[in-house]
C-alpha positions as CSV (number, residue, x, y, z in Angstrom):
1,M,-33.9,9.4,-113.7
2,L,-33.1,6.8,-116.3
3,V,-35.8,5.2,-118.6
4,L,-35.3,1.4,-118.8
5,H,-36.0,0.1,-122.3
6,N,-33.9,-3.1,-122.4
7,S,-36.1,-6.2,-121.9
8,Q,-33.4,-8.0,-120.0
9,K,-33.0,-5.1,-117.5
10,L,-36.7,-4.9,-117.0
11,Q,-36.8,-8.6,-116.2
12,I,-34.0,-8.2,-113.7
13,L,-35.8,-5.3,-112.1
14,Y,-39.1,-7.2,-112.0
15,K,-37.5,-10.1,-110.2
16,S,-35.7,-7.8,-107.8
17,L,-39.0,-6.0,-106.9
18,E,-40.6,-9.3,-106.1
19,K,-38.5,-9.4,-102.9
20,S,-40.1,-6.1,-101.8
21,I,-43.7,-7.2,-102.2
22,P,-46.2,-6.0,-100.8
23,E,-44.6,-2.5,-100.8
24,S,-43.5,-2.8,-104.4
25,I,-46.7,-4.5,-105.7
26,K,-47.9,-1.5,-107.7
27,V,-44.8,-1.0,-109.8
28,Y,-44.3,-4.8,-109.9
29,G,-47.7,-5.3,-111.4
30,A,-47.2,-2.4,-113.9
31,I,-43.9,-3.8,-115.0
32,F,-45.5,-7.2,-115.6
33,N,-47.8,-5.6,-118.1
34,I,-45.0,-3.5,-119.6
35,K,-43.0,-6.6,-120.2
36,D,-46.1,-8.3,-121.7
37,K,-47.0,-6.2,-124.8
38,N,-47.3,-3.0,-122.8
39,P,-50.9,-2.3,-123.9
40,F,-51.0,1.0,-121.9
41,N,-47.8,2.3,-123.4
42,M,-46.1,2.8,-120.1
43,E,-42.4,3.2,-119.2
44,V,-40.1,2.5,-116.2
45,L,-37.8,5.1,-114.6
46,V,-35.1,4.3,-112.1
47,D,-32.8,6.7,-110.2
48,A,-29.8,4.5,-111.0
49,W,-28.9,1.1,-112.5
50,P,-28.4,-1.6,-111.3
51,D,-28.3,-0.2,-107.8
52,Y,-31.7,1.6,-107.9
53,Q,-33.4,3.1,-104.9
54,I,-36.5,4.6,-106.6
55,V,-38.7,3.1,-109.3
56,I,-41.5,5.0,-111.1
57,T,-43.8,3.7,-113.8
58,R,-45.8,6.2,-115.8
59,P,-47.5,6.5,-119.3
60,Q,-45.3,7.6,-122.1
61,K,-45.6,11.3,-122.9
62,Q,-47.7,10.8,-126.0
63,E,-50.4,9.0,-123.8
64,M,-50.8,12.0,-121.5
65,K,-52.6,14.3,-123.9
66,D,-55.4,15.4,-121.7
67,D,-54.1,17.5,-118.8
68,Q,-57.2,16.7,-116.7
69,D,-57.3,13.0,-117.2
70,H,-55.9,11.7,-114.0
71,Y,-57.0,8.1,-114.9
72,T,-54.4,8.0,-117.7
73,N,-52.0,10.4,-116.0
74,T,-51.2,7.8,-113.3
75,Y,-47.8,7.2,-111.7
76,H,-46.8,4.2,-109.5
77,I,-43.9,4.6,-107.1
78,F,-41.7,2.4,-105.0
79,T,-38.7,3.6,-103.1
80,K,-36.0,2.2,-100.8
81,A,-34.9,5.7,-99.9
82,P,-37.9,8.0,-98.9
83,D,-35.4,10.8,-98.0
84,K,-34.4,11.1,-101.6
85,L,-37.9,11.0,-103.1
86,E,-38.7,14.7,-102.7
87,E,-35.8,15.8,-104.9
88,V,-36.6,13.3,-107.6
89,L,-40.3,14.2,-107.7
90,S,-39.5,17.9,-108.0
91,Y,-38.0,17.3,-111.4
92,S,-40.3,18.3,-114.2
93,N,-39.1,15.5,-116.5
94,V,-40.2,13.0,-113.9
95,I,-43.7,14.2,-112.8
96,N,-45.7,16.7,-114.9
97,W,-47.1,18.8,-112.2
98,E,-48.9,21.0,-114.7
99,Q,-51.4,18.1,-115.2
100,T,-54.1,16.6,-112.9
101,L,-52.6,13.3,-112.0
102,Q,-52.7,10.3,-109.7
103,I,-49.8,8.8,-107.7
104,Q,-50.3,5.4,-106.3
105,G,-48.1,3.3,-104.1
106,C,-48.1,0.9,-101.1
107,Q,-45.8,2.8,-98.8
108,E,-47.0,5.3,-96.2
109,G,-43.6,6.9,-96.4
110,L,-44.3,8.4,-99.8
111,D,-46.8,10.9,-98.3
112,E,-44.4,13.6,-96.9
113,A,-42.4,13.9,-100.1
114,I,-45.5,14.1,-102.4
115,R,-47.2,16.7,-100.3
116,K,-44.1,18.9,-100.0
117,V,-43.5,18.9,-103.7
118,A,-47.2,19.4,-104.5
119,T,-47.3,22.4,-102.2
120,S,-44.2,23.9,-103.8
121,K,-45.9,23.5,-107.2
122,S,-49.2,25.0,-106.1
123,V,-51.0,21.6,-106.5
124,Q,-53.9,20.4,-104.4
125,V,-53.6,16.9,-103.0
126,D,-56.5,14.6,-102.2
127,Y,-55.2,11.6,-100.3
128,M,-56.8,8.2,-99.8
129,K,-55.6,5.2,-97.8
130,T,-57.3,1.8,-97.9
131,M,-56.4,-1.8,-97.0
132,L,-54.2,-3.8,-99.3
133,F,-54.8,-7.5,-99.9
134,I,-52.5,-9.9,-101.6
135,P,-52.6,-13.8,-101.9
136,E,-51.5,-15.4,-98.7
137,L,-48.9,-17.6,-100.4
138,P,-47.5,-17.2,-103.9
139,K,-48.7,-20.1,-106.0
140,K,-46.7,-21.3,-108.9
141,H,-48.3,-23.3,-111.7
142,K,-47.2,-24.3,-115.1
143,T,-48.3,-21.6,-117.6
144,S,-50.6,-23.0,-120.2
145,S,-52.2,-21.5,-123.3
146,N,-53.6,-18.0,-123.4
147,D,-57.2,-19.2,-123.9
148,K,-59.3,-17.3,-121.3
149,M,-61.8,-20.1,-121.4
150,E,-59.6,-21.8,-118.9
151,L,-61.1,-19.5,-116.3
152,F,-64.3,-21.6,-116.7
153,E,-62.3,-24.9,-116.4
154,V,-60.4,-24.3,-113.2
155,D,-63.3,-25.9,-111.2
156,D,-66.1,-28.1,-112.3
157,D,-68.6,-26.0,-110.2
158,N,-68.3,-22.9,-112.4
159,K,-72.0,-22.6,-112.5
160,E,-73.9,-22.3,-109.3
161,G,-77.7,-22.3,-109.3
162,N,-79.1,-19.9,-111.9
163,F,-75.8,-17.9,-112.1
164,S,-73.2,-18.3,-114.8
165,N,-69.7,-16.9,-115.4
166,M,-68.9,-14.5,-118.2
167,F,-66.1,-12.3,-119.5
168,L,-66.6,-8.6,-119.8
169,D,-65.7,-6.6,-122.9
170,A,-65.7,-2.9,-123.8
171,S,-69.5,-3.0,-124.2
172,H,-69.8,-3.3,-120.5
173,A,-67.8,-0.2,-119.7
174,G,-70.9,2.0,-119.2
175,L,-72.3,-0.3,-116.6
176,V,-69.0,-0.6,-114.8
177,N,-68.5,3.2,-114.9
178,E,-71.9,3.9,-113.6
179,H,-71.2,1.9,-110.4
180,W,-67.5,2.6,-109.8
181,A,-67.0,5.0,-106.9
182,F,-63.9,6.5,-108.5
183,G,-65.7,6.9,-111.9
184,K,-69.1,8.1,-113.1
185,N,-67.6,10.5,-115.7
186,E,-66.6,10.6,-119.4
187,R,-62.8,10.3,-118.6
188,S,-63.4,7.3,-116.4
189,L,-65.6,5.7,-119.0
190,K,-62.8,5.9,-121.6
191,Y,-60.3,4.5,-119.0
192,I,-62.6,1.5,-118.2
193,E,-63.2,0.8,-121.9
194,R,-59.4,0.6,-122.4
195,C,-59.0,-1.7,-119.4
196,L,-61.7,-4.0,-120.7
197,Q,-60.0,-4.0,-124.1
198,D,-56.6,-4.9,-122.7
199,F,-57.1,-6.7,-119.4
200,L,-59.3,-9.3,-117.7
201,G,-62.9,-8.4,-116.8
202,F,-65.0,-11.1,-115.2
203,G,-68.5,-11.3,-113.9
204,L,-71.7,-13.3,-113.1
205,L,-74.9,-13.3,-115.0
206,G,-78.0,-13.6,-112.8
207,P,-81.2,-15.6,-113.3
208,E,-82.6,-12.9,-115.6
209,G,-79.6,-12.9,-117.8
210,Q,-78.3,-9.6,-116.5
211,L,-74.8,-8.9,-115.3
212,V,-75.1,-8.8,-111.5
213,S,-71.5,-8.9,-110.1
214,W,-68.1,-8.1,-111.7
215,I,-64.5,-7.1,-111.3
216,V,-61.9,-5.6,-113.7
217,M,-58.1,-5.7,-113.8
218,E,-56.2,-2.5,-114.5
219,Q,-52.7,-1.5,-115.8
220,S,-50.8,-2.4,-112.6
221,C,-52.5,-5.9,-112.3
222,E,-54.8,-4.6,-109.5
223,L,-58.4,-6.1,-109.5
224,R,-60.6,-3.1,-109.2
225,M,-64.1,-1.7,-110.0
226,G,-65.7,-4.6,-108.2
227,Y,-69.5,-4.3,-107.7
228,T,-72.6,-6.3,-107.0
229,V,-76.0,-4.9,-107.7
230,P,-78.0,-4.5,-104.5
231,K,-80.6,-7.2,-105.2
232,Y,-77.9,-9.9,-105.3
233,R,-75.6,-8.8,-102.5
234,H,-74.8,-11.0,-99.5
235,Q,-75.2,-14.1,-101.6
236,G,-71.5,-15.0,-102.1
237,N,-71.4,-13.8,-105.7
238,M,-68.2,-11.8,-105.3
239,L,-66.7,-14.7,-103.4
240,Q,-67.4,-16.9,-106.4
241,I,-65.8,-14.5,-108.8
242,G,-62.8,-14.1,-106.5
243,Y,-62.4,-17.9,-106.3
244,H,-62.3,-18.4,-110.0
245,L,-60.1,-15.4,-110.7
246,E,-57.6,-16.6,-108.0
247,K,-57.4,-20.0,-109.7
248,Y,-57.0,-18.6,-113.2
249,L,-54.5,-15.8,-112.4
250,S,-52.4,-18.1,-110.3
251,Q,-52.2,-20.7,-113.1
252,K,-51.1,-17.9,-115.5
253,E,-48.6,-16.6,-113.0
254,I,-50.2,-13.1,-113.3
255,P,-49.7,-11.0,-110.2
256,F,-52.9,-9.7,-108.6
257,Y,-54.2,-7.9,-105.5
258,F,-57.0,-5.8,-104.2
259,H,-57.6,-2.7,-102.2
260,V,-60.7,-2.3,-100.0
261,A,-61.9,0.5,-97.8
262,D,-61.6,-0.4,-94.1
263,N,-65.3,0.2,-93.5
264,N,-66.4,-2.3,-96.3
265,G,-66.9,-5.2,-93.9
266,K,-68.5,-7.6,-96.4
267,S,-65.6,-7.3,-98.9
268,L,-63.0,-7.6,-96.2
269,Q,-64.7,-10.8,-94.9
270,A,-64.9,-12.2,-98.5
271,L,-61.2,-11.6,-99.1
272,N,-60.3,-13.2,-95.7
273,N,-62.4,-16.2,-96.6
274,L,-60.5,-16.6,-99.9
275,G,-57.2,-16.7,-97.9
276,F,-55.9,-13.2,-98.8
277,K,-53.4,-11.5,-96.6
278,T,-53.9,-8.0,-95.2
279,C,-50.8,-5.9,-95.7
280,P,-49.8,-3.4,-93.0
281,C,-48.3,-1.0,-95.6
282,G,-51.8,-0.2,-97.0
283,W,-52.8,1.1,-100.4
284,H,-52.3,4.8,-101.0
285,Q,-53.5,7.2,-103.7
286,W,-52.7,10.9,-104.1
287,K,-54.9,12.8,-106.6
288,C,-53.0,15.9,-107.5
289,T,-54.8,18.9,-109.1
290,P,-53.0,22.1,-110.2
291,K,-54.9,25.1,-108.8
292,K,-55.8,26.3,-112.3
293,Y,-58.0,23.1,-112.5
294,C,-59.5,23.3,-109.0
């Protein structure tokens, strides 16, 4: 595998991957952030250039210091040739199978290769599939300044009743971590803090001045960690957040998407109401744990 450093090549790859959305959305979103300051210190691997068939994004080696931190040790994969993936994943210089890690992608065809290689490396795999949502139609707007206050200016009705919009920062990481189904531990807390330092976190303050609903973007441009406290559920708060985020991110030409469990009826309905498209390819995650850490 080749590591692409050249900014021009990364831009060519980025535009090429756009043609394969939604299957390529994970690596596409990660490369967007790699091109833009690369706050998570990630890198891009391809099996060949320019006629690539496999693309992997991963943290640079110096980032993966903790062998049990699967939040940091995350790989995003897209392939045009699933039959070649098993060989590529078996290389120790591509995936560090000695660590606990996550592999994420939006292709069901990744599963067989990942499981085969994991088995050969004595690694336990915990697999999850959910529903993937992307905007129905790509929206192009002129990119303006980087002032995040524009998020409050995309619509005159940015305050509804006794609720008001707000940006999250690292001080909110504990609250987000406490209510994130994938979190609730010290490693996830550090990960969320980093996301809130580098990417967009947006929420609503309730009548008592407390944060009642929120969502956070992560290193592959996915909007995750969404939550509404029980008292304020079924009141359209997440719908309001989604509406303002969609406007803002579309204006900035920042890719974004969601994954939602298929039994989460309220969230599924909210995304449908916002005009998001369900993608048949689905959202997939493989948490891989070496037996020594099981």
